[in-house]
N, C-alpha and C positions, 0 to 999 in steps of 0.2 A: 820732495822729488817732483819734478814736472812731468806731466803726461805729454808724450810725443804725438803730434798730429801732422799729417801730410795732406795738403790740399792740392789736388791736381786739376788743372783747367787748360783750356785752349785759347783763351782770350776773347771769346764771344761775349755779347752783352749779358747773357744769362750767367756766364762764368764770372765776369767782373762784378756783377751785382752780388753773387754768392760770396765772392772773396771779401767784398766790403762789409757784408753782413757778419761774416766770420770774424773779421778784424775787430768788430765792435762787440761781438758776443763772447769771444774766448779771452778770459782773464790771463794776461801775459805772465802773471806771477804763478799761475797754475799750469799753463800750457806752453809748450815749445812748438811753435807752428812753422812748418817748412812749406813754402808755396812753390809749386812747380808748374810753370807755363809750358805745356808740352809742345805748343807751336814754336816756341823759341828754343827749347831744349829737347828735341826728339830723341836724344840719347837716353832720356829717362822713361821712354815708353815701355821698355822691358821691365823695369822696376814697378811701374804702374800695373802691368799685366800680372806680375808675380804677386802683387798685393791683392789682386782680385778686382781691380778697377775694370769696368766694362764700358763706361761712358763718363764723360766729364760734363759738368763739374762733379767732383767726388771728394769726399773727405775720408781719410783712413785714420781711425782713432783706435789705439790699442789693438791693432790688427784686424779691426772690423771696418768694412767698407760701407760708407753711407753715400749713395748716389743722390745727388741733389738736382731735381728737375731733369731736364735732358737737353744738353747742348750739342753734343756730338758723340758718336760711338768711337771707341778707341781705335777700331779698325779703320775708320775714316782718316785718322791722323797719321797712318803709316805711309 
């Protein structure tokens, strides 16, 4: 069974670098990764908030939020 992971970002250079690092680090045979660009799909903002995301880039893994560096506060994307 694969672990579900959701990576939220807004397309900034910090976010893109984190996305590329995650793509290399997470074994696709073990992880099912969903990547959500909140700048392109603002309809996903509510889901990010429910998951506990406060800033992007952020990875939600097994219901736990891992904020990676600091690209933008979620409130700035609204």
